[in-house]
All heavy atoms as a GROMACS GRO file, in nm:
protein
  431
    1ARG      N    1  -0.678   0.620   1.852
    1ARG     CA    2  -0.538   0.657   1.856
    1ARG      C    3  -0.451   0.531   1.854
    1ARG      O    4  -0.403   0.488   1.959
    1ARG     CB    5  -0.511   0.740   1.979
    1ARG     CG    6  -0.581   0.875   1.980
    1ARG     CD    7  -0.544   0.956   2.102
    1ARG     NE    8  -0.402   0.963   2.121
    1ARG     CZ    9  -0.326   1.070   2.103
    1ARG    NH1   10  -0.382   1.182   2.065
    1ARG    NH2   11  -0.197   1.066   2.124
    2PRO      N   12  -0.432   0.474   1.736
    2PRO     CA   13  -0.350   0.352   1.730
    2PRO      C   14  -0.203   0.382   1.754
    2PRO      O   15  -0.154   0.491   1.725
    2PRO     CB   16  -0.372   0.303   1.587
    2PRO     CG   17  -0.409   0.424   1.510
    2PRO     CD   18  -0.483   0.513   1.606
    3THR      N   19  -0.135   0.285   1.810
    3THR     CA   20   0.008   0.299   1.832
    3THR      C   21   0.082   0.275   1.701
    3THR      O   22   0.027   0.220   1.605
    3THR     CB   23   0.058   0.196   1.935
    3THR    OG1   24   0.040   0.065   1.880
    3THR    CG2   25  -0.016   0.208   2.067
    4GLY      N   26   0.207   0.315   1.696
    4GLY     CA   27   0.289   0.291   1.578
    4GLY      C   28   0.297   0.143   1.546
    4GLY      O   29   0.289   0.102   1.430
    5GLN      N   30   0.309   0.060   1.649
    5GLN     CA   31   0.317  -0.084   1.628
    5GLN      C   32   0.188  -0.137   1.565
    5GLN      O   33   0.192  -0.218   1.473
    5GLN     CB   34   0.344  -0.156   1.759
    5GLN     CG   35   0.356  -0.306   1.743
    5GLN     CD   36   0.389  -0.377   1.874
    5GLN    OE1   37   0.402  -0.315   1.977
    5GLN    NE2   38   0.400  -0.508   1.867
    6ALA      N   39   0.074  -0.088   1.610
    6ALA     CA   40  -0.053  -0.133   1.554
    6ALA      C   41  -0.066  -0.092   1.408
    6ALA      O   42  -0.117  -0.169   1.325
    6ALA     CB   43  -0.168  -0.076   1.636
    7ILE      N   44  -0.018   0.026   1.375
    7ILE     CA   45  -0.024   0.073   1.236
    7ILE      C   46   0.065  -0.014   1.148
    7ILE      O   47   0.024  -0.058   1.041
    7ILE     CB   48   0.016   0.222   1.227
    7ILE    CG1   49  -0.093   0.308   1.290
    7ILE    CG2   50   0.039   0.262   1.081
    7ILE    CD1   51  -0.058   0.453   1.304
    8PHE      N   52   0.187  -0.042   1.194
    8PHE     CA   53   0.276  -0.128   1.116
    8PHE      C   54   0.216  -0.267   1.096
    8PHE      O   55   0.228  -0.326   0.988
    8PHE     CB   56   0.414  -0.138   1.180
    8PHE     CG   57   0.500  -0.018   1.157
    8PHE    CD1   58   0.552   0.053   1.263
    8PHE    CD2   59   0.529   0.025   1.029
    8PHE    CE1   60   0.633   0.165   1.242
    8PHE    CE2   61   0.609   0.136   1.006
    8PHE     CZ   62   0.660   0.206   1.113
    9GLN      N   63   0.148  -0.319   1.196
    9GLN     CA   64   0.086  -0.451   1.183
    9GLN      C   65  -0.024  -0.449   1.077
    9GLN      O   66  -0.042  -0.546   1.004
    9GLN     CB   67   0.030  -0.497   1.316
    9GLN     CG   68   0.139  -0.541   1.412
    9GLN     CD   69   0.086  -0.580   1.548
    9GLN    OE1   70  -0.026  -0.546   1.585
    9GLN    NE2   71   0.168  -0.652   1.624
   10LEU      N   72  -0.097  -0.338   1.068
   10LEU     CA   73  -0.202  -0.327   0.966
   10LEU      C   74  -0.146  -0.334   0.825
   10LEU      O   75  -0.214  -0.376   0.733
   10LEU     CB   76  -0.277  -0.195   0.981
   10LEU     CG   77  -0.384  -0.187   1.088
   10LEU    CD1   78  -0.435  -0.045   1.100
   10LEU    CD2   79  -0.497  -0.282   1.059
   11PHE      N   80  -0.023  -0.289   0.807
   11PHE     CA   81   0.035  -0.280   0.673
   11PHE      C   82   0.137  -0.389   0.644
   11PHE      O   83   0.192  -0.393   0.535
   11PHE     CB   84   0.099  -0.142   0.654
   11PHE     CG   85  -0.002  -0.032   0.641
   11PHE    CD1   86  -0.044   0.039   0.751
   11PHE    CD2   87  -0.058  -0.001   0.517
   11PHE    CE1   88  -0.139   0.139   0.739
   11PHE    CE2   89  -0.152   0.099   0.504
   11PHE     CZ   90  -0.193   0.169   0.616
   12GLN      N   91   0.160  -0.480   0.736
   12GLN     CA   92   0.266  -0.579   0.714
   12GLN      C   93   0.235  -0.675   0.601
   12GLN      O   94   0.327  -0.733   0.543
   12GLN     CB   95   0.298  -0.654   0.842
   12GLN     CG   96   0.202  -0.764   0.881
   12GLN     CD   97   0.245  -0.830   1.011
   12GLN    OE1   98   0.295  -0.766   1.101
   12GLN    NE2   99   0.222  -0.959   1.020
   13TYR      N  100   0.109  -0.694   0.565
   13TYR     CA  101   0.076  -0.787   0.457
   13TYR      C  102   0.039  -0.717   0.327
   13TYR      O  103  -0.018  -0.778   0.237
   13TYR     CB  104  -0.035  -0.882   0.500
   13TYR     CG  105   0.010  -0.972   0.613
   13TYR    CD1  106  -0.041  -0.956   0.741
   13TYR    CD2  107   0.106  -1.069   0.590
   13TYR    CE1  108   0.003  -1.037   0.845
   13TYR    CE2  109   0.150  -1.150   0.693
   13TYR     CZ  110   0.098  -1.134   0.821
   13TYR     OH  111   0.142  -1.214   0.923
   14VAL      N  112   0.072  -0.590   0.314
   14VAL     CA  113   0.053  -0.520   0.187
   14VAL      C  114   0.167  -0.564   0.095
   14VAL      O  115   0.284  -0.549   0.129
   14VAL     CB  116   0.054  -0.366   0.206
   14VAL    CG1  117   0.053  -0.295   0.072
   14VAL    CG2  118  -0.064  -0.323   0.292
   15ASN      N  119   0.130  -0.622  -0.017
   15ASN     CA  120   0.230  -0.672  -0.111
   15ASN      C  121   0.225  -0.593  -0.241
   15ASN      O  122   0.118  -0.571  -0.296
   15ASN     CB  123   0.204  -0.820  -0.144
   15ASN     CG  124   0.224  -0.908  -0.023
   15ASN    OD1  125   0.327  -0.902   0.041
   15ASN    ND2  126   0.125  -0.988   0.007
   16VAL      N  127   0.343  -0.552  -0.285
   16VAL     CA  128   0.356  -0.481  -0.412
   16VAL      C  129   0.407  -0.582  -0.515
   16VAL      O  130   0.506  -0.650  -0.492
   16VAL     CB  131   0.453  -0.362  -0.400
   16VAL    CG1  132   0.472  -0.293  -0.534
   16VAL    CG2  133   0.401  -0.263  -0.296
   17VAL      N  134   0.335  -0.590  -0.627
   17VAL     CA  135   0.372  -0.681  -0.735
   17VAL      C  136   0.441  -0.600  -0.844
   17VAL      O  137   0.393  -0.493  -0.882
   17VAL     CB  138   0.247  -0.750  -0.792
   17VAL    CG1  139   0.282  -0.841  -0.908
   17VAL    CG2  140   0.175  -0.827  -0.683
   18LEU      N  141   0.555  -0.650  -0.892
   18LEU     CA  142   0.627  -0.585  -1.001
   18LEU      C  143   0.602  -0.663  -1.129
   18LEU      O  144   0.625  -0.784  -1.134
   18LEU     CB  145   0.777  -0.580  -0.972
   18LEU     CG  146   0.818  -0.509  -0.844
   18LEU    CD1  147   0.969  -0.520  -0.825
   18LEU    CD2  148   0.775  -0.365  -0.845
   19LEU      N  149   0.552  -0.594  -1.231
   19LEU     CA  150   0.527  -0.656  -1.360
   19LEU      C  151   0.619  -0.594  -1.464
   19LEU      O  152   0.627  -0.472  -1.475
   19LEU     CB  153   0.381  -0.633  -1.402
   19LEU     CG  154   0.274  -0.681  -1.306
   19LEU    CD1  155   0.138  -0.627  -1.347
   19LEU    CD2  156   0.272  -0.831  -1.302
   20GLU      N  157   0.690  -0.678  -1.536
   20GLU     CA  158   0.775  -0.626  -1.644
   20GLU      C  159   0.692  -0.623  -1.772
   20GLU      O  160   0.643  -0.726  -1.818
   20GLU     CB  161   0.900  -0.712  -1.663
   20GLU     CG  162   0.994  -0.651  -1.766
   20GLU     CD  163   1.127  -0.724  -1.776
   20GLU    OE1  164   1.151  -0.816  -1.697
   20GLU    OE2  165   1.205  -0.686  -1.864
   21LEU      N  166   0.679  -0.506  -1.828
   21LEU     CA  167   0.601  -0.486  -1.950
   21LEU      C  168   0.684  -0.524  -2.072
   21LEU      O  169   0.808  -0.529  -2.065
   21LEU     CB  170   0.554  -0.342  -1.959
   21LEU     CG  171   0.470  -0.292  -1.841
   21LEU    CD1  172   0.438  -0.144  -1.855
   21LEU    CD2  173   0.343  -0.373  -1.826
   22PRO      N  174   0.619  -0.553  -2.185
   22PRO     CA  175   0.692  -0.592  -2.306
   22PRO      C  176   0.800  -0.492  -2.349
   22PRO      O  177   0.902  -0.531  -2.405
   22PRO     CB  178   0.583  -0.602  -2.413
   22PRO     CG  179   0.460  -0.633  -2.336
   22PRO     CD  180   0.475  -0.559  -2.206
   23ASP      N  181   0.778  -0.364  -2.318
   23ASP     CA  182   0.878  -0.264  -2.357
   23ASP      C  183   0.991  -0.250  -2.254
   23ASP      O  184   1.077  -0.164  -2.266
   23ASP     CB  185   0.811  -0.130  -2.383
   23ASP     CG  186   0.748  -0.069  -2.259
   23ASP    OD1  187   0.758  -0.129  -2.149
   23ASP    OD2  188   0.685   0.038  -2.271
   24GLY      N  189   0.989  -0.337  -2.151
   24GLY     CA  190   1.097  -0.336  -2.052
   24GLY      C  191   1.068  -0.252  -1.929
   24GLY      O  192   1.141  -0.261  -1.831
   25ARG      N  193   0.964  -0.171  -1.933
   25ARG     CA  194   0.930  -0.090  -1.815
   25ARG      C  195   0.875  -0.181  -1.705
   25ARG      O  196   0.823  -0.288  -1.731
   25ARG     CB  197   0.826   0.017  -1.848
   25ARG     CG  198   0.879   0.128  -1.937
   25ARG     CD  199   0.775   0.234  -1.963
   25ARG     NE  200   0.660   0.176  -2.033
   25ARG     CZ  201   0.532   0.202  -2.005
   25ARG    NH1  202   0.500   0.289  -1.912
   25ARG    NH2  203   0.434   0.144  -2.072
   26ILE      N  204   0.889  -0.136  -1.582
   26ILE     CA  205   0.836  -0.208  -1.467
   26ILE      C  206   0.713  -0.134  -1.417
   26ILE      O  207   0.716  -0.014  -1.395
   26ILE     CB  208   0.940  -0.217  -1.354
   26ILE    CG1  209   1.067  -0.287  -1.402
   26ILE    CG2  210   0.881  -0.286  -1.231
   26ILE    CD1  211   1.049  -0.432  -1.438
   27GLN      N  212   0.604  -0.209  -1.400
   27GLN     CA  213   0.481  -0.151  -1.344
   27GLN      C  214   0.458  -0.211  -1.207
   27GLN      O  215   0.468  -0.332  -1.189
   27GLN     CB  216   0.361  -0.183  -1.435
   27GLN     CG  217   0.232  -0.126  -1.383
   27GLN     CD  218   0.117  -0.157  -1.478
   27GLN    OE1  219   0.138  -0.177  -1.597
   27GLN    NE2  220  -0.002  -0.159  -1.426
   28ARG      N  221   0.431  -0.125  -1.111
   28ARG     CA  222   0.406  -0.169  -0.974
   28ARG      C  223   0.256  -0.163  -0.948
   28ARG      O  224   0.189  -0.070  -0.988
   28ARG     CB  225   0.478  -0.078  -0.876
   28ARG     CG  226   0.628  -0.081  -0.890
   28ARG     CD  227   0.696   0.035  -0.819
   28ARG     NE  228   0.653   0.052  -0.683
   28ARG     CZ  229   0.728   0.029  -0.575
   28ARG    NH1  230   0.852  -0.010  -0.591
   28ARG    NH2  231   0.681   0.046  -0.455
   29SER      N  232   0.204  -0.263  -0.876
   29SER     CA  233   0.064  -0.262  -0.836
   29SER      C  234   0.050  -0.342  -0.707
   29SER      O  235   0.138  -0.420  -0.670
   29SER     CB  236  -0.026  -0.319  -0.945
   29SER     OG  237   0.005  -0.454  -0.968
   30LEU      N  238  -0.059  -0.320  -0.639
   30LEU     CA  239  -0.087  -0.395  -0.517
   30LEU      C  240  -0.150  -0.528  -0.555
   30LEU      O  241  -0.223  -0.538  -0.653
   30LEU     CB  242  -0.183  -0.316  -0.427
   30LEU     CG  243  -0.127  -0.185  -0.372
   30LEU    CD1  244  -0.236  -0.111  -0.296
   30LEU    CD2  245  -0.008  -0.210  -0.283
   31ASP      N  246  -0.121  -0.633  -0.477
   31ASP     CA  247  -0.179  -0.764  -0.507
   31ASP      C  248  -0.326  -0.770  -0.471
   31ASP      O  249  -0.398  -0.858  -0.518
   31ASP     CB  250  -0.100  -0.876  -0.440
   31ASP     CG  251  -0.113  -0.880  -0.289
   31ASP    OD1  252  -0.147  -0.777  -0.228
   31ASP    OD2  253  -0.088  -0.987  -0.231
   32ARG      N  254  -0.374  -0.677  -0.389
   32ARG     CA  255  -0.517  -0.666  -0.355
   32ARG      C  256  -0.543  -0.525  -0.306
   32ARG      O  257  -0.449  -0.452  -0.271
   32ARG     CB  258  -0.557  -0.769  -0.250
   32ARG     CG  259  -0.492  -0.747  -0.114
   32ARG     CD  260  -0.533  -0.852  -0.014
   32ARG     NE  261  -0.474  -0.979  -0.050
   32ARG     CZ  262  -0.386  -1.044   0.023
   32ARG    NH1  263  -0.350  -0.998   0.140
   32ARG    NH2  264  -0.332  -1.156  -0.017
   33SER      N  265  -0.667  -0.487  -0.304
   33SER     CA  266  -0.704  -0.352  -0.259
   33SER      C  267  -0.675  -0.337  -0.110
   33SER      O  268  -0.680  -0.434  -0.034
   33SER     CB  269  -0.852  -0.327  -0.283
   33SER     OG  270  -0.882  -0.330  -0.419
   34LEU      N  271  -0.645  -0.214  -0.072
   34LEU     CA  272  -0.628  -0.185   0.070
   34LEU      C  273  -0.763  -0.192   0.140
   34LEU      O  274  -0.867  -0.166   0.080
   34LEU     CB  275  -0.568  -0.045   0.089
   34LEU     CG  276  -0.427  -0.024   0.035
   34LEU    CD1  277  -0.386   0.120   0.056
   34LEU    CD2  278  -0.327  -0.118   0.099
   35THR      N  279  -0.760  -0.226   0.267
   35THR     CA  280  -0.883  -0.231   0.345
   35THR      C  281  -0.926  -0.088   0.378
   35THR      O  282  -0.844   0.006   0.375
   35THR     CB  283  -0.863  -0.308   0.477
   35THR    OG1  284  -0.772  -0.235   0.560
   35THR    CG2  285  -0.812  -0.449   0.452
   36PRO      N  286  -1.053  -0.070   0.411
   36PRO     CA  287  -1.098   0.065   0.452
   36PRO      C  288  -1.017   0.120   0.569
   36PRO      O  289  -0.987   0.240   0.574
   36PRO     CB  290  -1.245   0.044   0.491
   36PRO     CG  291  -1.288  -0.074   0.408
   36PRO     CD  292  -1.166  -0.163   0.402
   37GLU      N  293  -0.979   0.034   0.662
   37GLU     CA  294  -0.899   0.078   0.777
   37GLU      C  295  -0.761   0.127   0.732
   37GLU      O  296  -0.711   0.229   0.779
   37GLU     CB  297  -0.886  -0.037   0.876
   37GLU     CG  298  -0.829   0.003   1.009
   37GLU     CD  299  -0.837  -0.110   1.109
   37GLU    OE1  300  -0.807  -0.226   1.072
   37GLU    OE2  301  -0.873  -0.082   1.224
   38GLN      N  302  -0.698   0.054   0.641
   38GLN     CA  303  -0.567   0.096   0.589
   38GLN      C  304  -0.580   0.228   0.515
   38GLN      O  305  -0.495   0.316   0.532
   38GLN     CB  306  -0.510  -0.011   0.495
   38GLN     CG  307  -0.466  -0.137   0.566
   38GLN     CD  308  -0.437  -0.250   0.471
   38GLN    OE1  309  -0.504  -0.268   0.370
   38GLN    NE2  310  -0.337  -0.330   0.503
   39ARG      N  311  -0.683   0.244   0.436
   39ARG     CA  312  -0.704   0.371   0.364
   39ARG      C  313  -0.725   0.487   0.460
   39ARG      O  314  -0.676   0.597   0.438
   39ARG     CB  315  -0.822   0.358   0.268
   39ARG     CG  316  -0.789   0.277   0.148
   39ARG     CD  317  -0.901   0.285   0.047
   39ARG     NE  318  -0.859   0.210  -0.071
   39ARG     CZ  319  -0.935   0.128  -0.136
   39ARG    NH1  320  -1.061   0.112  -0.102
   39ARG    NH2  321  -0.890   0.062  -0.240
   40ARG      N  322  -0.800   0.461   0.569
   40ARG     CA  323  -0.825   0.566   0.668
   40ARG      C  324  -0.695   0.611   0.734
   40ARG      O  325  -0.671   0.730   0.755
   40ARG     CB  326  -0.927   0.517   0.771
   40ARG     CG  327  -0.979   0.630   0.858
   40ARG     CD  328  -1.085   0.584   0.956
   40ARG     NE  329  -1.017   0.525   1.071
   40ARG     CZ  330  -1.036   0.402   1.116
   40ARG    NH1  331  -1.123   0.323   1.061
   40ARG    NH2  332  -0.970   0.358   1.220
   41ILE      N  333  -0.608   0.515   0.766
   41ILE     CA  334  -0.479   0.548   0.828
   41ILE      C  335  -0.396   0.633   0.731
   41ILE      O  336  -0.339   0.735   0.769
   41ILE     CB  337  -0.402   0.422   0.869
   41ILE    CG1  338  -0.476   0.345   0.978
   41ILE    CG2  339  -0.259   0.455   0.912
   41ILE    CD1  340  -0.483   0.412   1.112
   42LEU      N  341  -0.387   0.589   0.604
   42LEU     CA  342  -0.311   0.666   0.506
   42LEU      C  343  -0.367   0.806   0.490
   42LEU      O  344  -0.292   0.904   0.483
   42LEU     CB  345  -0.310   0.594   0.370
   42LEU     CG  346  -0.224   0.467   0.361
   42LEU    CD1  347  -0.238   0.406   0.222
   42LEU    CD2  348  -0.079   0.496   0.393
   43GLN      N  349  -0.501   0.816   0.484
   43GLN     CA  350  -0.564   0.947   0.470
   43GLN      C  351  -0.529   1.037   0.589
   43GLN      O  352  -0.501   1.156   0.571
   43GLN     CB  353  -0.715   0.932   0.458
   43GLN     CG  354  -0.787   1.062   0.432
   43GLN     CD  355  -0.937   1.041   0.420
   43GLN    OE1  356  -0.994   0.949   0.475
   43GLN    NE2  357  -1.001   1.130   0.345
   44GLY      N  358  -0.527   0.980   0.708
   44GLY     CA  359  -0.490   1.057   0.827
   44GLY      C  360  -0.347   1.107   0.821
   44GLY      O  361  -0.313   1.208   0.882
   45LEU      N  362  -0.262   1.036   0.748
   45LEU     CA  363  -0.123   1.077   0.730
   45LEU      C  364  -0.105   1.169   0.609
   45LEU      O  365   0.006   1.211   0.578
   45LEU     CB  366  -0.033   0.954   0.712
   45LEU     CG  367  -0.024   0.861   0.832
   45LEU    CD1  368   0.045   0.731   0.795
   45LEU    CD2  369   0.047   0.930   0.947
   46GLY      N  370  -0.217   1.198   0.540
   46GLY     CA  371  -0.209   1.283   0.421
   46GLY      C  372  -0.157   1.210   0.299
   46GLY      O  373  -0.101   1.272   0.208
   47LEU      N  374  -0.173   1.077   0.296
   47LEU     CA  375  -0.124   0.993   0.187
   47LEU      C  376  -0.238   0.914   0.126
   47LEU      O  377  -0.348   0.912   0.180
   47LEU     CB  378  -0.018   0.896   0.240
   47LEU     CG  379   0.101   0.958   0.311
   47LEU    CD1  380   0.181   0.850   0.383
   47LEU    CD2  381   0.188   1.033   0.213
   48ASP      N  382  -0.210   0.848   0.014
   48ASP     CA  383  -0.305   0.754  -0.043
   48ASP      C  384  -0.228   0.632  -0.094
   48ASP      O  385  -0.105   0.626  -0.080
   48ASP     CB  386  -0.393   0.815  -0.151
   48ASP     CG  387  -0.316   0.865  -0.272
   48ASP    OD1  388  -0.209   0.810  -0.302
   48ASP    OD2  389  -0.363   0.959  -0.336
   49GLU      N  390  -0.297   0.535  -0.152
   49GLU     CA  391  -0.230   0.412  -0.190
   49GLU      C  392  -0.130   0.429  -0.304
   49GLU      O  393  -0.051   0.339  -0.330
   49GLU     CB  394  -0.331   0.303  -0.225
   49GLU     CG  395  -0.417   0.330  -0.344
   49GLU     CD  396  -0.524   0.225  -0.361
   49GLU    OE1  397  -0.624   0.230  -0.288
   49GLU    OE2  398  -0.506   0.136  -0.446
   50SER      N  399  -0.126   0.546  -0.364
   50SER     CA  400  -0.028   0.569  -0.470
   50SER      C  401   0.116   0.566  -0.416
   50SER      O  402   0.209   0.554  -0.495
   50SER     CB  403  -0.055   0.702  -0.541
   50SER     OG  404  -0.030   0.812  -0.456
   51ILE      N  405   0.135   0.573  -0.285
   51ILE     CA  406   0.271   0.563  -0.231
   51ILE      C  407   0.332   0.426  -0.259
   51ILE      O  408   0.453   0.412  -0.257
   51ILE     CB  409   0.277   0.594  -0.080
   51ILE    CG1  410   0.200   0.489   0.000
   51ILE    CG2  411   0.228   0.734  -0.050
   51ILE    CD1  412   0.224   0.496   0.149
   52TYR      N  413   0.248   0.328  -0.286
   52TYR     CA  414   0.297   0.193  -0.315
   52TYR      C  415   0.323   0.172  -0.463
   52TYR      O  416   0.394   0.080  -0.499
   52TYR     CB  417   0.198   0.087  -0.267
   52TYR     CG  418   0.190   0.080  -0.117
   52TYR    CD1  419   0.080   0.132  -0.049
   52TYR    CD2  420   0.291   0.023  -0.044
   52TYR    CE1  421   0.072   0.125   0.089
   52TYR    CE2  422   0.286   0.016   0.095
   52TYR     CZ  423   0.176   0.069   0.159
   52TYR     OH  424   0.169   0.063   0.295
   53VAL      N  425   0.260   0.250  -0.546
   53VAL     CA  426   0.275   0.230  -0.690
   53VAL      C  427   0.334   0.355  -0.749
   53VAL      O  428   0.392   0.370  -0.841
   53VAL     CB  429   0.142   0.194  -0.758
   53VAL    CG1  430   0.092   0.062  -0.702
   53VAL    CG2  431   0.037   0.298  -0.741
   0.00000   0.00000   0.00000
């Protein structure tokens, strides 16, 4: 049962990279894969890493 503060600390270094494509569109991606712990927290919230992209 992690606290809200502990959950926020787990996600504080998640970085979203914005790439501008040749056609002008912006593509979002993570700079690295989420850890298993981060994925487990998101799954418990009914979410997945697509919330970042």
